[in-house]
Structure formats: C-alpha cells, structure tokens
VEXFI-814381 format. One record per residue: residue number from 1; residue in one letter; x, y, z of N, C-alpha, C, CB in turn. Coordinates in Angstrom, 2 decimals. Glycine has a CB too. Layout:
BEGIN
NUM a X Y Z X Y Z X Y Z X Y Z
...
***
This chain:
BEGIN
1 m -15.30 -61.91 16.47 -15.06 -60.99 15.40 -14.14 -59.86 15.96 -16.42 -60.43 14.82
2 a -13.06 -59.60 15.23 -12.12 -58.58 15.66 -12.63 -57.19 15.33 -10.75 -58.81 15.02
3 g -12.29 -56.23 16.20 -12.66 -54.83 15.96 -11.81 -54.15 14.91 -12.56 -54.06 17.24
4 i -12.21 -53.00 14.51 -11.46 -52.24 13.54 -10.42 -51.42 14.26 -12.39 -51.35 12.70
5 n -9.20 -51.40 13.78 -8.12 -50.61 14.35 -8.23 -49.19 13.79 -6.71 -51.24 14.03
6 i -8.62 -48.22 14.60 -8.78 -46.85 14.16 -7.75 -45.92 14.78 -10.16 -46.37 14.49
7 t -6.74 -46.48 15.39 -5.77 -45.62 16.09 -4.99 -44.68 15.23 -4.82 -46.43 16.81
8 k -4.87 -44.99 13.94 -4.12 -44.11 13.01 -5.05 -43.31 12.12 -3.18 -44.93 12.14
9 n -6.36 -43.51 12.22 -7.29 -42.82 11.35 -7.42 -41.35 11.69 -8.63 -43.48 11.42
10 k -7.73 -40.58 10.64 -8.05 -39.15 10.83 -9.54 -39.06 10.77 -7.37 -38.22 9.75
11 i -10.13 -38.56 11.87 -11.59 -38.64 12.07 -12.18 -37.24 12.12 -11.95 -39.41 13.37
12 v -13.30 -37.06 11.41 -14.07 -35.81 11.50 -15.26 -36.13 12.36 -14.50 -35.27 10.09
13 m -15.48 -35.33 13.41 -16.58 -35.56 14.33 -17.43 -34.29 14.37 -16.04 -35.95 15.77
14 t -18.59 -34.33 13.69 -19.51 -33.20 13.79 -20.19 -33.29 15.15 -20.57 -33.19 12.61
15 g -20.39 -32.14 15.77 -21.02 -32.14 17.09 -20.07 -32.54 18.20 -22.20 -33.07 17.08
16 g -18.79 -32.57 17.88 -17.81 -33.08 18.82 -17.59 -32.19 20.06 -16.52 -33.27 18.10
17 a -18.03 -30.95 20.00 -17.87 -30.08 21.14 -19.06 -30.11 22.07 -17.63 -28.69 20.69
18 g -20.11 -30.86 21.69 -21.29 -30.96 22.52 -21.21 -32.03 23.55 -22.46 -31.20 21.70
19 f -22.31 -32.28 24.25 -22.34 -33.23 25.34 -21.93 -34.65 24.88 -23.72 -33.26 25.96
20 l -22.60 -35.16 23.88 -22.28 -36.52 23.40 -20.90 -36.55 22.73 -23.37 -37.03 22.41
21 g -20.59 -35.55 21.94 -19.31 -35.52 21.25 -18.12 -35.52 22.19 -19.25 -34.32 20.37
22 t -18.28 -34.87 23.32 -17.20 -34.86 24.34 -16.95 -36.29 24.84 -17.58 -33.91 25.54
23 h -18.00 -37.04 25.05 -17.85 -38.42 25.54 -17.28 -39.33 24.43 -19.22 -38.97 26.05
24 v -17.69 -39.09 23.20 -17.17 -39.88 22.10 -15.68 -39.60 21.90 -17.94 -39.59 20.81
25 t -15.29 -38.33 21.99 -13.86 -37.99 21.89 -13.05 -38.67 22.99 -13.67 -36.46 21.96
26 r -13.55 -38.70 24.19 -12.85 -39.40 25.28 -12.75 -40.91 25.02 -13.57 -39.16 26.63
27 a -13.82 -41.48 24.50 -13.77 -42.88 24.18 -12.77 -43.19 23.06 -15.13 -43.35 23.80
28 l -12.72 -42.35 22.06 -11.74 -42.54 20.94 -10.32 -42.44 21.48 -11.96 -41.45 19.80
29 t -10.03 -41.44 22.30 -8.69 -41.29 22.79 -8.34 -42.43 23.76 -8.54 -39.93 23.47
30 a -9.33 -42.95 24.49 -9.08 -44.10 25.36 -8.73 -45.36 24.54 -10.33 -44.37 26.25
31 r -9.21 -45.40 23.28 -8.90 -46.52 22.41 -7.64 -46.30 21.59 -10.06 -46.78 21.50
32 g -6.92 -45.19 21.88 -5.61 -44.95 21.24 -5.60 -43.98 20.11 -5.09 -46.20 20.75
33 v -6.71 -43.35 19.75 -6.73 -42.37 18.72 -6.08 -41.09 19.26 -8.16 -42.12 18.24
34 q -5.14 -40.53 18.54 -4.48 -39.29 18.96 -5.41 -38.11 18.81 -3.19 -39.05 18.15
35 k -5.40 -37.21 19.79 -6.23 -36.01 19.75 -6.09 -35.23 18.45 -5.89 -35.12 20.90
36 e -4.87 -35.14 17.95 -4.62 -34.38 16.69 -5.20 -35.05 15.48 -3.13 -34.19 16.46
37 n -5.62 -36.29 15.61 -6.30 -37.02 14.46 -7.82 -36.91 14.57 -5.89 -38.55 14.45
38 i -8.34 -36.18 15.56 -9.78 -35.99 15.68 -10.06 -34.52 15.34 -10.31 -36.38 17.14
39 f -10.75 -34.32 14.23 -11.05 -32.93 13.78 -12.51 -32.62 14.08 -10.75 -32.74 12.25
40 i -12.75 -31.56 14.82 -14.08 -31.11 15.16 -14.31 -29.74 14.47 -14.26 -31.03 16.72
41 p -15.05 -29.73 13.34 -15.28 -28.47 12.67 -16.17 -27.53 13.46 -15.87 -28.71 11.32
42 h -15.66 -26.35 13.80 -16.40 -25.37 14.57 -16.85 -24.22 13.69 -15.56 -24.85 15.72
43 s -17.93 -23.61 14.06 -18.39 -22.34 13.42 -17.49 -21.25 14.00 -19.97 -22.03 13.70
44 p -17.20 -20.18 13.36 -17.69 -19.76 12.04 -16.81 -20.27 10.88 -17.76 -18.23 11.98
45 g -15.76 -21.04 11.20 -14.87 -21.52 10.14 -15.56 -22.53 9.21 -13.64 -22.16 10.75
46 y -16.51 -23.29 9.70 -17.20 -24.29 8.91 -18.69 -24.17 9.15 -16.70 -25.70 9.25
47 d -19.44 -23.89 8.12 -20.90 -23.90 8.16 -21.37 -25.18 7.48 -21.51 -22.62 7.46
48 l -21.64 -26.21 8.28 -21.91 -27.54 7.69 -23.29 -27.64 7.02 -21.81 -28.60 8.77
49 r -23.94 -26.53 6.87 -25.16 -26.46 6.05 -24.77 -26.20 4.61 -26.13 -25.37 6.58
50 k -23.51 -25.83 4.38 -23.00 -25.54 3.04 -22.10 -26.66 2.55 -22.24 -24.22 3.03
51 w -22.39 -27.13 1.34 -21.67 -28.30 0.75 -20.16 -28.05 0.69 -22.21 -28.61 -0.69
52 k -19.73 -26.83 0.27 -18.30 -26.55 0.17 -17.58 -26.70 1.51 -18.09 -25.15 -0.37
53 d -18.24 -26.28 2.59 -17.62 -26.40 3.91 -17.61 -27.86 4.34 -18.37 -25.53 4.95
54 c -18.59 -28.65 3.97 -18.62 -30.06 4.29 -17.48 -30.79 3.60 -19.96 -30.67 3.89
55 k -17.32 -30.51 2.30 -16.21 -31.08 1.54 -14.86 -30.68 2.13 -16.30 -30.65 0.08
56 r -14.72 -29.43 2.51 -13.49 -28.93 3.09 -13.18 -29.62 4.44 -13.57 -27.42 3.28
57 a -14.24 -29.91 5.19 -14.04 -30.56 6.51 -13.53 -31.97 6.38 -15.35 -30.58 7.31
58 v -13.85 -32.68 5.32 -13.43 -34.11 5.21 -12.21 -34.27 4.32 -14.59 -34.97 4.66
59 e -11.72 -33.22 3.70 -10.52 -33.36 2.85 -9.34 -33.89 3.68 -10.15 -32.00 2.19
60 g -8.71 -34.93 3.18 -7.52 -35.49 3.85 -7.84 -36.45 4.98 -6.66 -34.37 4.39
61 k -9.12 -36.71 5.21 -9.50 -37.65 6.27 -9.60 -39.04 5.68 -10.83 -37.25 6.94
62 d -9.68 -40.05 6.51 -9.61 -41.41 6.00 -10.84 -41.91 5.32 -9.29 -42.31 7.08
63 q -12.03 -41.48 5.73 -13.27 -41.93 5.01 -14.07 -40.72 4.69 -14.13 -42.95 5.86
64 e -14.54 -40.69 3.46 -15.36 -39.58 3.00 -16.70 -40.14 2.57 -14.66 -38.79 1.84
65 n -17.55 -40.51 3.51 -18.86 -41.04 3.17 -19.89 -40.41 4.10 -18.88 -42.59 3.28
66 s -21.14 -40.56 3.75 -22.18 -39.99 4.60 -23.02 -41.12 5.15 -23.06 -38.97 3.82
67 g -22.44 -41.94 6.00 -23.15 -43.03 6.57 -23.97 -42.57 7.80 -22.17 -44.13 6.94
68 y -25.10 -43.17 7.92 -25.90 -42.90 9.13 -26.56 -44.17 9.56 -26.96 -41.80 8.87
69 k -26.91 -44.25 10.79 -27.49 -45.42 11.41 -28.97 -45.24 11.58 -26.83 -45.71 12.74
70 s -29.71 -46.23 11.23 -31.18 -46.15 11.49 -31.59 -47.35 12.36 -32.02 -46.13 10.11
71 h -32.61 -47.13 13.13 -33.05 -48.17 14.01 -34.52 -48.50 13.77 -32.82 -47.77 15.44
72 d -34.87 -49.73 13.88 -36.24 -50.13 14.02 -36.30 -51.17 15.12 -36.82 -50.68 12.68
73 r -37.43 -51.64 15.43 -37.55 -52.56 16.57 -36.87 -53.88 16.32 -39.00 -52.80 16.90
74 h -36.62 -54.24 15.06 -36.17 -55.62 14.77 -34.71 -55.67 14.26 -37.09 -56.28 13.73
75 q -34.22 -54.60 13.71 -32.88 -54.69 13.21 -32.22 -53.33 13.13 -32.87 -55.34 11.88
76 e -30.89 -53.33 13.12 -30.12 -52.10 13.01 -29.48 -52.14 11.63 -29.03 -51.98 14.17
77 q -29.49 -50.99 10.94 -28.92 -50.95 9.60 -28.04 -49.71 9.43 -30.05 -50.97 8.54
78 w -27.01 -49.83 8.62 -26.19 -48.71 8.23 -26.52 -48.36 6.81 -24.69 -49.02 8.39
79 h -26.61 -47.09 6.49 -26.92 -46.63 5.15 -25.80 -45.70 4.67 -28.30 -45.92 5.12
80 f -25.37 -45.85 3.46 -24.35 -45.00 2.90 -24.82 -44.45 1.56 -23.04 -45.76 2.74
81 e -24.61 -43.17 1.37 -25.00 -42.50 0.12 -23.80 -42.37 -0.78 -25.62 -41.12 0.38
***
C-alpha cells in the first residue's frame, strides 16, 4: 500500500512546540514537508479553547476535520466528527 504524499500539504499541528510536537515536526520535514507549510498556533494569538480561534487556525489549510485516534486492545480506529 502506497503512503500519502503530504509534501505540499498545509498542516496545523496543535502542541507542535512541545516535546512530542517537536519530534513530529522533524519527522514531517524529513519526509519533505516545508517548514512554512507547518503551522503551530501559539498563545496568546490562538486560544484553542475558543471555537473562533480554532476555525481561524485551520483556515486555508488542506484538511479541516477533527479526527482523533482511539485504541483498544484489539483494533485501532479513526473517528471524524
């Protein structure tokens, strides 16, 4: 199965300045994503507890969905609202 080509995508990464986010950013750039295409919303400019700031953070990005991953012992699932 071929992977998804994300090298031209505009990506919003919440928590991107933290420990895990830093590693994810490095992995994305290692796969060819340009740093200017990775947007990390920082406070005080974005309060992601507020819907208007969440909407503003994803405007103009390639995917606007709220997917999250859940795990159980037997299977992995993606959920989208």
